[in-house]
C-alpha positions in Angstrom: 100.1 -144.2 49.4 103.7 -143.1 49.5 104.5 -139.5 48.9 106.5 -140.5 45.7 103.3 -142.1 44.4 101.2 -139.2 45.4 103.8 -137.0 43.5 103.9 -139.1 40.5 100.2 -139.3 40.1 99.9 -135.4 40.4 102.7 -134.9 37.7 101.0 -137.6 35.4 97.5 -135.7 35.9 99.1 -132.4 35.3 100.8 -133.5 32.1 97.6 -135.0 30.9 95.9 -131.8 31.6 98.6 -129.6 29.8 98.5 -131.8 26.8 94.7 -131.7 26.5 94.9 -127.8 26.8 97.7 -127.8 24.3 95.7 -130.0 21.7 92.9 -127.4 21.7 95.3 -124.3 21.4 95.2 -124.5 17.6 91.3 -124.7 17.4 89.2 -121.7 16.5 87.6 -119.6 19.4 83.8 -120.2 19.7 81.2 -118.1 20.9 78.9 -119.2 23.8 76.2 -120.4 21.2 78.8 -122.3 19.2 80.1 -123.9 22.4 76.6 -125.0 23.4 76.3 -127.0 20.2 79.7 -127.9 19.3 81.2 -128.6 22.8 78.0 -129.5 24.9 76.0 -131.3 22.0 73.1 -129.0 21.9 70.9 -128.4 18.8 70.0 -125.0 17.3 66.5 -124.3 16.6 65.0 -125.5 13.2 64.6 -123.5 10.4 66.9 -120.7 12.0 70.3 -122.0 10.9 72.5 -120.0 8.1 72.9 -123.1 5.8 69.4 -124.5 6.0 68.3 -123.0 2.5 71.8 -122.5 1.4 72.7 -124.3 -2.0 75.9 -122.4 -3.3 78.6 -124.5 -4.7 81.6 -125.1 -2.4 82.8 -127.0 0.9 81.4 -127.0 4.4 84.1 -127.4 7.1 84.2 -127.7 10.8 83.7 -124.4 12.8 86.0 -125.5 15.4 89.1 -127.1 13.5 88.4 -126.1 9.9 88.5 -129.8 8.7 86.5 -130.3 5.4 83.2 -132.2 6.2 80.8 -132.0 3.0 80.8 -131.0 -0.4 77.8 -128.9 -1.7 76.8 -131.8 -4.2 75.7 -134.0 -1.3 73.4 -131.2 0.1 69.6 -131.7 -0.5 66.5 -130.2 0.9 64.8 -132.5 3.3 62.4 -130.1 4.8 63.3 -130.9 8.4 64.6 -127.4 9.2 68.3 -128.2 9.4 71.0 -128.6 6.6 70.8 -132.1 5.1 73.6 -134.0 3.4 73.3 -137.6 2.0 77.2 -138.2 2.5 80.1 -136.8 4.1 83.8 -136.3 2.7 85.7 -139.7 3.3 86.8 -139.9 6.8 85.5 -136.5 7.8 83.0 -137.6 10.3 82.5 -140.3 12.9 79.2 -141.9 14.0 78.7 -142.3 17.8 75.6 -143.8 19.2 73.9 -141.5 21.6 73.8 -142.6 25.4 70.1 -143.2 25.2 70.6 -145.6 22.1 67.8 -144.0 20.3 69.9 -141.8 17.9 73.2 -141.7 16.2 75.5 -138.6 16.8 77.8 -137.3 14.1 81.1 -135.7 15.1 84.1 -134.1 13.3 86.7 -136.8 13.0 89.6 -134.4 13.5 88.5 -132.6 16.7 85.4 -134.3 17.9 83.1 -131.4 17.8 79.3 -132.1 17.6 78.0 -131.8 14.0 74.4 -133.2 14.3 72.9 -136.7 13.9 72.6 -139.4 11.0 69.3 -141.0 10.0 69.0 -143.8 7.7 66.4 -145.7 5.7 64.3 -142.5 5.2 64.4 -142.8 1.3 65.3 -139.2 0.6 68.1 -140.0 -1.8 69.9 -143.1 -3.3 72.3 -143.1 -0.4 69.1 -143.6 1.9 71.1 -141.4 4.5 70.5 -138.1 5.9 73.2 -136.2 8.0 71.1 -133.6 9.8 73.6 -130.9 10.7 73.7 -127.8 12.8 74.5 -124.8 10.8 76.3 -123.3 13.7 78.7 -126.3 13.6 80.0 -125.3 10.1 81.9 -122.7 8.0 81.4 -122.5 4.2 84.0 -121.6 1.4 82.5 -120.8 -2.0 84.0 -122.8 -5.0 85.4 -119.6 -6.6 87.7 -119.0 -3.3 88.9 -122.7 -3.5 89.8 -122.4 -7.2 91.7 -119.2 -6.4 94.0 -121.1 -4.1 97.0 -121.1 -6.5 100.6 -121.4 -6.2 100.9 -117.5 -6.3 98.7 -117.4 -3.1 101.2 -119.6 -1.2 103.7 -118.4 1.3 106.3 -120.4 3.4 107.5 -119.7 6.9 109.8 -121.6 9.3 109.5 -122.0 13.0 111.7 -123.4 15.7 109.8 -124.1 19.1 111.2 -127.3 20.5 110.6 -130.9 19.2 109.5 -130.5 15.8 106.8 -133.2 15.9 104.9 -131.4 18.7 105.2 -128.3 16.9 104.1 -129.7 13.5 101.1 -131.2 15.3 99.8 -127.7 16.3 100.8 -125.7 13.3 99.3 -128.1 10.6 95.9 -127.8 12.1 96.1 -123.8 11.7 93.3 -122.3 9.4 94.9 -121.9 5.8 97.8 -124.0 6.4 98.4 -126.4 3.3 101.5 -128.4 4.2 103.9 -128.9 7.1 107.4 -130.4 7.0 110.0 -131.0 9.8 113.7 -130.4 9.4 116.8 -128.5 10.8 118.1 -124.9 10.5 120.8 -122.7 11.6 123.6 -125.3 12.0 127.0 -125.7 10.4 126.6 -129.3 9.0 125.4 -130.0 5.7 122.5 -132.4 5.4 122.6 -133.4 9.1 120.6 -136.5 10.4 118.9 -136.9 13.8 122.0 -138.6 15.2 124.2 -135.9 14.1 121.9 -133.1 15.6 121.5 -134.9 19.0 125.2 -135.9 19.6 127.7 -134.2 17.3 127.1 -130.5 18.2 126.2 -129.4 14.8 124.3 -126.1 15.9 121.1 -126.9 14.2 117.5 -126.5 15.7 114.8 -128.6 15.2 112.2 -126.7 13.0 109.0 -126.9 10.9 108.4 -125.5 7.5 104.9 -124.3 7.0 103.3 -123.6 3.6 100.0 -121.5 3.9 97.4 -119.8 1.7 97.8 -115.9 2.3 94.1 -115.4 1.2 92.9 -117.4 4.2 95.5 -116.6 6.9 98.7 -114.6 7.3 102.2 -115.0 8.8 101.2 -112.8 11.7 98.2 -115.4 12.7 100.4 -118.3 12.5 103.2 -116.4 14.5 100.4 -115.8 17.3 100.2 -119.6 17.5 103.9 -120.0 17.5 104.2 -117.8 20.7 101.3 -119.7 22.2 102.9 -123.2 22.1 106.4 -122.6 23.4 108.2 -120.8 26.2 111.0 -118.5 24.7 112.5 -118.0 28.1 113.8 -121.7 28.5 117.5 -121.8 27.6 118.5 -124.8 25.2 115.3 -127.0 26.1 111.7 -126.9 25.8 109.7 -128.7 28.4 111.2 -132.2 29.0 113.2 -132.0 25.8 116.8 -131.0 26.7 119.4 -129.7 24.2 120.3 -126.9 22.1 118.6 -128.4 19.2 115.2 -127.6 21.1 116.1 -124.0 21.5 
């Protein structure tokens, strides 16, 4: 293999690893026990999980990425020793056949974290389905906290850290973020478009507007993520994106 080909393979491998690491930056930090289950597909001991006998009204979400997984209305007592649900929120989980072909794993559709296994044909409920879930894979938000998420609890912040599509990807996954919107700030042209910003020296920077619930997160927490996903020491560029709009 020629030197240039070796160099190209190295660069592609390095970029791939960097992208994989960046994609995990916005995920919640996990304890060693949580990693054992969520990342390494382990199983907590039966009848020991926090949510085994838990029937408060609210929403269960992924511990790794905060994506909503189950409504309390779908939870039932199966007597198996793990939380049981007869249905998931639409699109929230994926079913993946185990390597041994004996069972079907369920993972978070957003981050791929291990949740548990799904069993069908047992006749517990009308759906004839049981999602057998590890408590340690989930968080729970009570209904009263969900109902208190009113407009008075919303705050807005704007961040510029390079290409706004990449920045938006990371910020929209942050805990407590309601919505994100890309756009331009800091320039001299009214209502600029992409071509204006790229080629007409408008002075604008690509940025992302973030709307978040201040009961769940804070500006400081989102700012920490902001400082993790870009290099403020790079002048008028960010990684491979060159131009003062990426400052």
